[in-house]
N, C-alpha and C positions, 0 to 999 in steps of 0.2 A: 178519236184516232181511227182512220179507216183501216181495213184489213191489210192493204199494201204497206202502209206506214208501220203497222204493228209487226209485220213480217220482217221488214227491213231493220227495225229496231232490235228485234230478237236475234237476227243474224249478226248484227254488230256486237251485241252483248256476248253471243257465243264465241265469236272470233276473239274478243277481248279476254274472255275467260280462258280460252284455249291458249292464247298467247301468254297470259299471266302464268298459267300452269307450266308452259314450256320454259318460261324464264325461271320459274321456281326450280324446275328439274335441272336446268343448266347450271344454276348456282349451287345446288345441293352437293355436298361433298360425296365422293364415291364411297360405296360400302366398304368397310374394313374387312378384308378377306384374310383368313388364316391359311397360310401356305406351309406345306410340309415337304422338305427336301431330304432324300435319303440316299445312301450310298455305302461303299465299303472303303475301309482304310485301317491301317495298323493291325491287320489280322482280325478285325471286328467290323461292326456297323457304325455308321454315323447317321444321326437324325436331327434335323433342325426344324423347329416350328416357330413361325413368326407371323406377326400381324403387320401388314403393309398396305397403306392406302393406295399405293401405286401398283400393287399386285405384281411385283417384280420377282423374277426367278434367278436365284443366285447359285444354282447348282454348278455351272461351269466355273464360276469364280471359286467356289468352295473346293471343287476337285483340283483345280490348278494349284491352290495354296497348299492343300494336303500333300500333293506330289512334291512340292518344293520342300515342305517340312520333312517329309520322309527321306528325301535325298540328303538331308543333313544329319538326321538323328536316328535313322533305322539301322540296327545292326544286321538286319536281314537283307539289306541291299549291299552287294559287295563293293560298289564304287561310291557308297555314301561317304559323307565327311567323317562320321564316327567310325565306320569300318576301316577307312583308310588310315585314320589316326591309330586305331587299335593294332594295325599291322606295322606301324612305323617303329623305328628303333629308338629314336630320341626326340628330335625337334620336329614339330609339325607346323607348317605355315597355313594359317587359317584363311589365306587368300586362295586356297585350293578351291577349284570349281568342280563339284561332283558331276556336272553334266559333261564338261569337256576334259576333265581331269588335268586341267592346266591351272595357272595361277593368275586368275583375273576375276575374282569373286569375293564377296564378303559374307561369311557364314553367320548371319545374324540369328537364325533360329538355333543353331548349335551353341553360339556364345551365350544367348539368353538362357538356354537350358543349363549350361555349365555354371553360370553365375548364380542362378536360382538354386541349383544343387549345392553349391558351396554354402549358401546361407542356411539351408535346411540341415546339412551335415553339422554345421557349427551349433545350431539350436538343439539338435538331438544327440549331441556328444558322439556323433558318427555312427549311431545305430541305423541311420539312413546314410548309405554311402554308394554312389554310382560306380566306384572302382571295384565293386563286387563281381564284375563280369566274369573273371576267370573261374570263380567259385560257382556262379550260375551255370556256366558251361559244364563244369565238372559234374554237377548234380543232374545234368540232363534237362535243364529248363531254359537254355540259352539258344544261340543261333547255330550251334554245332548239333551233331546228331542227337535226336531225342531218344534217349534210352535210359532205363532205370539203372542206378548203381547197385549192383548185386553183391559187391564185395568192397565195403568202405575201407579206404586206405588213409588212415590218419596221418601218415607221413606225407602223402601227396597233398593232403589238405593243408598241413603245416607249411609245406613248401610254397603253396599258392598264397598263403596268408602274407608272405613277405612283399607281395605286389599290391596289397590292398591298402587303401588310404589316400585321401585327397592331398595329403602332403607329398605324394609321389608325383603329382602333376602341378605345373605352374603355368599360369597364363600371364604373358608379358607383352608389352607393346602398347600402342595407342589405339584409337577407335578404328582406324582402317589399316592398321599394320600390326597384326597380332600373331604371336607364336605360342604354341602349346608345347611345353617342354616336359618330357618324361624323365624321371630319375631312375626308373626301372623299365627296361625294354618290354617286359611282359605285362606291365600295367595296362589295363583296358577300361574303357568307360561303357556304361549302360544307362541310358536315360529312360528306360521303359517305365520307370515308376513316376515320371513327371511329364513325359512327352505327350501322352494322351491329354492330360490336363492342359498342357500348353496349347495343343491343337484346338481344344474346345474354346479356350480364351481367344485364339486368333480368329476363329470363325465368328465368334461373338463380336469381335472388333470390326469385322467387315460390315455386319449389320448396324452396329452403332454409328460407324462412319457414314452409312447410307441414310441416317436419320431415323432408323427403326428403334423403338424404345421397348417393345414388348416381344421377347423371344426366349426360347429354351433351346440350348445346344446340348446334344448328348452323343458322346463317343464311347461305346462299350460300357455304358453305365456311369461314366464320369460326366458331370453336367455343370452348366452355368445358366442362371436364369436372370433375366432383366425385365423390369416392369411387371405387367399383369398378364394372366392367361386369358384366353378367349371367354372364359366364364366370369371374368372379373376377379380381382384379388390375386394373391400369390399363386404361382405354379405349385402343384402338389405332386410329390414323388414318393415312390416306395423304396424302402430299404429291405433287401431280401432276407429271408430266413436263412441264417448261416449254417445250414446242415447239408451234408454231402448228398442225402437222398432228396432234398427239397428241389422242386421244379423252379425254373428260372423266373416264373411269375408268382411264386409263393412269397408273400410280403409279410414281414414282421411288424413294420410300422410305416405309416404314411406321414410325410413331413411337408410343411410349406416351405417354399424357396422363392425368395425375391431379392434381386440385386446381390446374389451370392453365387459362389461355386460350391459344389458338393462332390466329394469323392469317397468311395468305400473300398477298403482293401480287406481281403480275407483269405483263409487257407482252405476253404471247404470245397473248392472246385478244382484248382490246379495242383494236383498231388499224384503220387503213385504209392503203391504198397509193395514191399518186399519182405517175405517171411513174416508177415503179420505186423510189420512196422511201417508207418506212414511217413513219407518224406514230402514236404510241401515246397512250393516255389519261393517262399519267403526265406532268404538266406541271411543268417546273422553274420555281419561282417566281423564281429569280434571273435566268434568261435569257428566260423567257416562251415557250420552245419545248418541245415534247415531248421527254422524256428517253429516249434509247436508248443502251445500253452493253452490255458483255459480261455484266452481271448480268441474269439472266433471271427469277429469283424470289427473294424474301426471305420467310422464314418466321420468325415471332417468337413465342417462348414468354414469357408474363408471368403475373402473378398474376390478371389479368383480361383479357378479350378486347378491351376498348376500348383499353387501353394497347398490346397486341400489334398491333391494327389500325393505329393511328396510326404506330407505329414502322416497321411493314412498308412503309407508303407512303413515309415519309421515307427509308428505306434504298434504295428503288428509285431515288430521285432522287440520292442521294449516290453511288451506285456501289459496287462491291465493296470496294475498299481502304479507303475512308473509313468505310463501313458496318461493316466488320469491326472496325476500330479503335474506333469508337464503341460498338458492341455489347458489347465486352469491358469498357468503362469504366462503362456505365450499370448501376447496381445494380438487381436485380430482373428483368432480362430476359436471355434467351439467344436466339441466332439461328443459323439455317443459311441459307447462300446457295448457290444453284445457278447456275452461270455457264458460259459457252461459252469453251472454250480456242481457241487460234489454229487448230487443226486441225478445229474444229467439234464436237468431242466435249464432252459435259457433264462437269462436275466439281463437287464440293461442298466448301465451307469452312464451318466452324462454330466457335462459341465453345467454350472448353475443357470446360465443364460438360456438353456434349452428346456428348463423345467416347464415352461408354459406349453411346450409341445408334448412332452412325454408324460406329463401328469394329468392330461385330459382323460 
């Protein structure tokens, strides 16, 4: 072979190799990128982490959905569905549109929260109860003026208790024609104990419907995880140290989470003190008073975050012993409880299925 033939052959080989390489690159799947989307909602942050081969940005979709949810369930928005219901005297038409304040809408977010609340009320013997709103306002933790109660009026609390109870509210009608009927004009609803969990689940649904299987959604510490993290294996989350002096990043225990929701409720951050006595934001609907016990935090694992959110609140009212008993009986949930021992040290109890996590 002469030099010219050798050169020609070499060039042909190089072209073929480069072409083969180009074909390989064209056919190779795109790198899986981990995307983080953050924003503000419901008086706190939201953070969504997901792995998407198409590298899509869902922030505008997330923000739009969160605005829609808040317009139905936020007691801090005067023209929201729940605020308008709370001001109503008796019968409220759920065709109400919180945007136009007319009757041309279907409040699916509100109705879903209401029905979920009914189920958790029944399961917890009404220790979780969204009609506790008048008492939440009285104690200074609601949408009214935030101020400590310096002179507790037991008669005022007793008078408010007559408006508490899901039996005071009835949902009637069909799928697209629903009325919410009050039996007491002063009865009000508060979905704050499940609304964040619901919003978490809804953001997760957006990703699932887009074909994304690996994600973590977090709104103010309430979370849902699907698939695997970018490190491989389940997502890993921390449960805070339930002490008033603890920093937000002080972690008591780290837990794996995969294809579940996780919510934690506690009384160690949202409280005030008057004359040496502490009043927490968790109101016992049976007594009308803030609940404080040796139970410092309740973390609930469930198939979705809204369920976990509601039970975590109910357990904080029930206390350690009754919560532990109920958590082991309810199908589909697991729970861990951090409590204070007589010597002031922290300890943990958990349902049997969580032993593999907490006994390591």
